[in-house]
C-alpha positions as CSV (number, residue, x, y, z in Angstrom):
1,X,87.0,126.9,74.5
2,X,90.3,128.6,75.7
3,X,92.0,130.6,73.0
4,X,95.4,129.1,72.0
5,X,96.8,132.7,71.8
6,X,98.4,134.1,75.1
7,X,96.6,137.3,76.3
8,X,98.1,140.7,75.4
9,X,99.2,141.6,78.8
10,X,99.8,138.0,80.6
11,X,103.3,139.0,81.2
12,X,103.3,142.7,81.8
13,X,104.2,143.9,85.4
14,X,101.9,146.8,86.9
15,X,104.1,150.4,86.4
16,X,106.6,149.0,83.7
17,X,107.5,150.7,80.7
18,X,109.8,150.0,78.1
19,X,111.1,152.6,75.5
20,X,113.4,152.1,72.7
21,X,114.4,155.1,70.5
22,X,116.0,153.8,67.2
23,X,117.1,156.2,64.1
24,X,115.6,155.4,60.5
25,X,117.1,156.1,57.5
26,X,118.2,158.7,56.7
27,X,118.1,160.5,60.0
28,X,114.5,160.2,61.4
29,X,114.5,159.1,65.2
30,X,111.6,156.7,65.9
31,X,110.2,155.0,68.9
32,X,110.7,151.3,68.0
33,X,109.3,150.6,71.5
34,X,107.0,152.2,73.5
35,X,104.6,150.4,75.9
36,X,103.6,151.0,79.5
37,X,101.2,149.8,82.1
38,X,99.1,151.3,84.9
39,X,99.9,153.6,87.0
40,X,102.7,154.6,84.3
41,X,101.8,156.3,81.4
42,X,104.1,157.5,78.5
43,X,103.1,160.3,76.3
44,X,105.2,161.3,73.3
45,X,105.0,165.1,72.3
46,X,105.9,167.3,69.5
47,X,109.9,166.7,68.3
48,X,112.3,169.6,68.6
49,X,113.7,170.1,64.9
50,X,117.4,170.5,64.7
51,X,119.0,172.6,62.1
52,X,121.2,170.2,59.6
53,X,124.9,170.8,60.0
54,X,126.9,173.1,58.0
55,X,128.1,171.2,54.7
56,X,131.7,171.3,53.8
57,X,132.9,173.5,51.1
58,X,132.5,172.3,47.5
59,X,135.1,170.1,46.5
60,X,136.0,168.9,49.9
61,X,133.9,166.1,51.6
62,X,133.0,166.2,55.1
63,X,134.9,164.1,57.4
64,X,133.1,161.7,59.0
65,X,132.9,161.9,63.0
66,X,135.4,159.7,64.5
67,X,134.9,157.5,68.0
68,X,136.1,158.8,71.3
69,X,138.9,155.9,70.4
70,X,140.0,157.7,67.4
71,X,138.7,154.9,65.2
72,X,135.7,155.3,63.1
73,X,132.7,152.9,63.8
74,X,129.7,151.7,62.0
75,X,127.6,153.7,64.3
76,X,129.6,157.0,64.0
77,X,128.9,157.4,60.1
78,X,125.2,157.5,60.9
79,X,124.3,161.4,60.1
80,X,122.6,163.9,63.0
81,X,119.0,163.4,63.7
82,X,116.5,165.6,62.6
83,X,114.6,166.1,65.6
84,X,114.8,165.3,69.2
85,X,111.5,163.7,70.5
86,X,109.8,164.7,74.0
87,X,108.6,162.2,76.2
88,X,106.6,163.0,79.1
89,X,106.5,160.4,82.0
90,X,103.2,160.7,83.9
91,X,101.5,159.1,86.6
92,X,97.5,158.5,86.8
93,X,96.4,160.7,89.4
94,X,99.6,162.8,89.2
95,X,101.6,160.6,91.7
96,X,102.2,157.5,93.4
97,X,100.1,155.8,96.0
98,X,101.9,153.5,98.8
99,X,103.0,150.6,97.3
100,X,103.2,151.6,93.8
101,X,105.9,150.6,92.1
102,X,107.2,152.3,88.9
103,X,110.1,150.4,86.5
104,X,111.1,152.1,83.2
105,X,113.6,150.8,80.9
106,X,114.9,153.1,78.5
107,X,117.2,152.5,75.4
108,X,118.9,155.2,72.9
109,X,120.2,153.9,69.5
110,X,123.4,155.7,68.5
111,X,123.2,159.2,67.7
112,X,119.9,159.7,69.0
113,X,118.9,162.2,71.3
114,X,115.8,161.9,73.7
115,X,114.1,164.8,76.1
116,X,112.4,163.3,79.2
117,X,110.0,165.5,81.1
118,X,106.7,165.5,83.7
119,X,103.9,167.8,83.3
120,X,103.9,168.4,87.2
121,X,105.3,167.6,90.4
122,X,105.1,164.0,91.4
123,X,102.9,163.5,94.7
124,X,104.2,161.0,97.1
125,X,100.9,159.9,98.9
126,X,100.8,159.7,102.4
127,X,101.0,156.2,103.9
128,X,97.6,155.0,105.3
129,X,99.0,152.9,107.7
130,X,102.5,152.2,109.3
131,X,101.4,148.2,109.7
132,X,101.2,147.6,105.8
133,X,103.4,145.1,104.3
134,X,105.6,147.1,101.7
135,X,105.4,145.9,98.1
136,X,108.9,144.4,96.6
137,X,109.4,145.3,93.0
138,X,110.2,142.0,91.0
139,X,114.1,143.2,90.8
140,X,115.9,140.3,92.6
141,X,119.1,142.5,92.8
142,X,119.6,143.8,96.1
143,X,121.7,146.6,94.9
144,X,119.1,147.6,92.3
145,X,116.1,147.5,94.6
146,X,115.2,150.8,96.0
147,X,113.2,149.2,98.9
148,X,116.4,147.2,99.9
149,X,118.1,150.5,101.3
150,X,115.2,151.3,103.6
151,X,114.9,149.8,107.0
152,X,112.3,146.8,107.0
153,X,111.5,147.4,110.6
154,X,108.8,148.5,110.9
155,X,107.3,147.4,107.6
156,X,106.2,150.4,105.5
157,X,104.0,150.7,102.4
158,X,106.9,152.0,100.2
159,X,106.4,154.0,96.7
160,X,109.3,153.2,94.6
161,X,110.9,154.2,91.1
162,X,113.6,152.3,89.0
163,X,114.9,153.5,85.7
164,X,117.3,151.7,83.6
165,X,119.0,153.8,80.9
166,X,121.2,152.5,78.1
167,X,122.8,155.3,76.0
168,X,124.6,153.9,73.2
169,X,127.4,155.4,71.0
170,X,126.9,159.0,70.4
171,X,123.4,159.1,71.9
172,X,122.1,162.1,74.3
173,X,119.4,162.3,76.9
174,X,118.0,165.3,79.0
175,X,115.9,164.0,81.9
176,X,114.5,167.4,83.6
177,X,111.5,166.2,85.8
178,X,109.5,168.3,88.4
179,X,110.7,168.1,91.6
180,X,109.0,165.5,93.9
181,X,106.7,166.5,96.7
182,X,106.5,164.1,99.2
183,X,103.4,164.0,101.4
184,X,103.3,163.8,105.2
185,X,104.4,160.1,106.4
186,X,104.8,158.7,102.8
187,X,107.9,156.9,102.0
188,X,109.5,156.9,98.7
189,X,112.8,155.1,97.1
190,X,114.2,155.7,93.7
191,X,117.2,154.3,91.8
192,X,118.4,155.6,88.5
193,X,121.1,153.8,86.8
194,X,122.2,155.0,83.2
195,X,124.9,153.0,81.3
196,X,126.8,155.5,78.8
197,X,128.8,154.0,75.6
198,X,131.3,156.1,74.3
199,X,130.4,159.6,73.2
200,X,127.2,159.7,74.8
201,X,125.9,162.3,76.8
202,X,123.5,162.9,79.7
203,X,121.8,165.6,81.8
204,X,119.8,164.6,84.8
205,X,117.8,166.8,87.2
206,X,116.8,165.3,90.3
207,X,115.4,167.2,93.1
208,X,112.9,167.4,95.8
209,X,110.6,169.7,97.9
210,X,109.5,169.8,101.5
211,X,106.2,168.7,100.5
212,X,102.8,170.8,101.1
213,X,103.8,174.1,102.2
214,X,100.2,175.5,102.2
215,X,99.0,172.4,104.5
216,X,102.1,173.0,107.0
217,X,104.0,170.4,105.9
218,X,107.8,170.9,105.9
219,X,110.0,167.7,105.7
220,X,107.4,165.7,107.6
221,X,107.5,162.6,105.3
222,X,108.5,159.4,107.0
223,X,111.4,158.5,104.4
224,X,112.9,159.6,100.9
225,X,115.9,158.1,99.7
226,X,117.4,158.3,96.1
227,X,120.2,156.6,94.4
228,X,121.8,158.0,90.8
229,X,124.6,156.0,89.2
230,X,126.3,156.4,85.9
231,X,128.4,153.7,84.5
232,X,130.7,154.1,81.6
233,X,131.2,151.2,78.9
234,X,135.0,151.6,77.8
235,X,136.0,149.2,74.6
236,X,139.7,147.6,75.5
237,X,141.4,145.2,73.4
238,X,140.6,141.2,74.3
239,X,143.5,140.0,76.3
240,X,143.7,136.9,78.9
241,X,142.6,138.3,82.3
242,X,145.7,139.6,84.4
243,X,146.3,138.3,87.7
244,X,145.9,141.6,89.2
245,X,142.2,142.2,87.8
246,X,139.4,141.0,90.0
247,X,137.6,138.1,88.7
248,X,134.2,139.7,89.3
249,X,134.9,142.6,86.9
250,X,132.1,143.6,84.7
251,X,133.0,142.6,81.1
252,X,131.2,141.7,77.6
253,X,133.3,140.1,75.0
254,X,132.5,141.0,71.6
255,X,134.2,138.2,69.5
256,X,133.5,139.9,65.9
257,X,136.1,142.6,66.2
258,X,138.2,141.1,69.3
259,X,137.6,143.6,72.0
260,X,136.2,143.8,75.5
261,X,133.5,146.2,76.9
262,X,134.3,147.1,80.5
263,X,131.7,148.6,82.5
264,X,133.1,151.0,85.3
265,X,131.3,153.3,87.4
266,X,131.8,156.9,86.8
267,X,129.6,158.2,89.6
268,X,127.2,157.4,92.5
269,X,125.0,159.9,94.3
270,X,123.1,159.1,97.2
271,X,120.3,161.1,98.9
272,X,118.7,159.8,102.4
273,X,116.1,162.0,104.1
274,X,114.7,160.7,107.0
275,X,114.6,160.6,110.7
276,X,112.9,162.8,113.3
277,X,115.6,165.6,113.3
278,X,115.1,165.8,109.6
279,X,113.0,169.4,110.1
280,X,115.8,171.2,112.1
281,X,118.6,169.9,109.8
282,X,116.7,171.2,106.5
283,X,115.9,174.4,107.6
284,X,115.7,176.9,106.1
285,X,115.7,174.9,102.8
286,X,112.4,174.0,101.3
287,X,114.0,172.2,98.2
288,X,117.2,170.6,97.4
289,X,118.3,169.3,94.2
290,X,121.5,167.4,92.2
291,X,122.2,168.4,88.4
292,X,124.5,165.7,86.6
293,X,126.4,166.9,83.2
294,X,128.3,164.3,81.5
295,X,129.2,163.6,77.8
296,X,130.5,165.9,75.0
297,X,127.2,167.3,73.9
298,X,126.9,169.1,77.5
299,X,130.6,170.0,78.0
300,X,129.9,173.6,77.4
301,X,127.0,173.7,80.0
302,X,129.2,171.8,82.6
303,X,132.1,174.3,81.8
304,X,129.7,176.9,82.3
305,X,128.4,175.9,85.7
306,X,132.1,175.4,87.0
307,X,133.0,179.1,85.7
308,X,130.0,180.8,87.4
309,X,130.8,178.7,90.6
310,X,134.5,179.9,90.3
311,X,133.2,183.4,90.3
312,X,131.2,183.5,93.3
313,X,132.6,185.6,96.3
314,X,134.7,183.5,98.7
315,X,134.2,184.1,102.3
316,X,137.9,185.1,103.1
317,X,137.5,187.9,100.0
318,X,134.4,189.3,100.6
319,X,134.1,192.9,102.3
320,X,131.2,192.2,104.8
321,X,131.1,195.8,105.2
322,X,130.4,197.0,101.8
323,X,126.5,197.1,100.5
324,X,125.1,194.2,98.5
325,X,124.4,195.7,94.9
326,X,120.8,194.8,94.3
327,X,118.6,194.6,91.1
328,X,117.9,198.4,91.0
329,X,121.3,199.3,91.5
330,X,122.3,197.1,88.6
331,X,119.6,198.5,86.4
332,X,121.0,202.1,87.0
333,X,124.6,201.1,86.0
334,X,123.2,199.0,82.7
335,X,125.2,201.0,80.3
336,X,128.2,200.4,82.3
337,X,128.1,197.0,82.6
338,X,128.3,194.1,80.0
339,X,125.3,192.0,79.3
340,X,126.7,189.0,80.7
341,X,128.3,190.9,83.7
342,X,125.1,192.5,84.4
343,X,123.1,189.0,84.2
344,X,125.5,187.7,86.8
345,X,125.1,190.6,89.1
346,X,121.1,190.1,88.6
347,X,121.3,186.4,89.5
348,X,123.5,186.7,92.2
349,X,120.8,189.2,93.9
350,X,117.8,186.8,93.1
351,X,120.0,184.1,94.7
352,X,120.4,186.0,98.0
353,X,116.6,187.1,97.7
354,X,115.8,183.3,97.3
355,X,118.1,181.6,99.7
356,X,120.0,179.9,97.1
357,X,123.0,177.8,98.1
358,X,124.9,175.9,95.4
359,X,128.1,174.3,94.5
360,X,129.4,172.7,91.5
361,X,132.5,170.2,91.1
362,X,134.2,168.0,88.6
363,X,134.3,164.4,89.0
364,X,136.6,161.4,87.7
365,X,139.3,163.3,86.0
366,X,136.6,166.2,84.7
367,X,134.5,163.4,83.0
368,X,131.4,164.9,84.7
369,X,130.2,167.8,86.9
370,X,127.8,167.7,89.5
371,X,125.8,170.7,90.8
372,X,124.1,170.6,94.0
373,X,121.7,173.2,95.3
374,X,119.0,174.2,97.7
375,X,116.6,177.1,98.1
376,X,114.0,178.4,100.7
377,X,111.2,177.9,98.2
378,X,110.3,175.5,94.9
379,X,109.8,178.7,92.9
380,X,113.3,180.2,93.7
381,X,115.0,177.0,92.7
382,X,113.1,176.6,89.7
383,X,114.0,179.7,88.5
384,X,117.7,179.5,89.4
385,X,118.2,176.5,87.5
386,X,116.0,177.9,84.6
387,X,118.1,181.1,84.6
388,X,121.5,179.1,84.3
389,X,120.1,176.7,81.5
390,X,118.6,179.7,79.5
391,X,121.5,182.0,79.8
392,X,124.0,179.1,78.5
393,X,121.7,178.1,75.7
394,X,122.7,174.8,74.9
395,X,120.2,172.6,76.4
396,X,117.1,174.8,74.5
397,X,119.5,174.3,71.5
398,X,120.3,170.8,71.3
399,X,117.0,169.5,73.1
400,X,114.2,171.8,72.9
401,X,112.0,173.9,75.0
402,X,110.5,171.2,76.4
403,X,113.5,170.3,78.3
404,X,113.0,173.6,80.3
405,X,109.4,172.9,81.0
406,X,110.2,171.5,84.6
407,X,112.4,174.9,85.5
408,X,110.1,177.5,84.5
């Protein structure tokens, strides 16, 4: 006789995962939902404790935090979380085979924080045959389908990864995976979409290496495409739709407080690496990456990258005949140089030794900072990113050392 109860995995999709982080009274973060299916694996680790906020002077109550709109919302009255959970995103075998598709849905409730990391580089294994039919993810929306942007002729076995993340008011996420390592003849596509409510903060590190240099691979993969999108939810008073407003504008009406939540695109960053001429175009870089920073919690770090970039010597202002001060020369003049300036000179000397190139820019009225970088080798890029994050200090302080595992 068949069981009247449905099978526990009858409706699951291979490679799918769901994470929902909530805040339990008084201020303890907890995973209300944490499930995954092969080949995806989610592994929680030790949380990073946060020190309590300084108390107000005796006799003077501490004012509650205000929302970005200036009025206090119910979520604003929640206390600061006591810790920041660390969650590892893993795959069996350390990578993705051809036709493997990962779909991860992540939701952070108000005033929660989460650190996402990996335990090593995600390998993109080579395709066994170019004639295999690619496996299409269940997402029917072409704009969210990572395979839809890849040329279907000829049909290729594509490994893909899709991440949908929703950050509710005053929540924060720092996602710092190790760089992906695509093998020769492999095909990979990823789409990462983040929806941020007012006061939410996001730090995203996305980078890819040239492949297995020890085996002579250098940008020999068949194709690598990635797209990162950051959307903002802005509450506005509910009014009749104006004639100038498009009918397909993304809206969600809240009838309880007569407000509408508009979904607006903050930034879209796309990287396309494919074609027979990829290797000479990428030379001499062995790794490239993008760092996206937005939100109040990461505003100091974003400003730090901008200030350091502004201090770089421009081509027109550089004396090319003057010798470059190396690390030994900096150490000899240590008593005469302030600590931050000494660190800056050593970092710039290391950038030249490792062939690091980078730029930083503010986008959309300074709401976000995008950093683009590249280096000759993976280790050089890891040391550069790690040096910048550790010197500024807010990532380790607000998210824990687990957020720096991927950068050394």
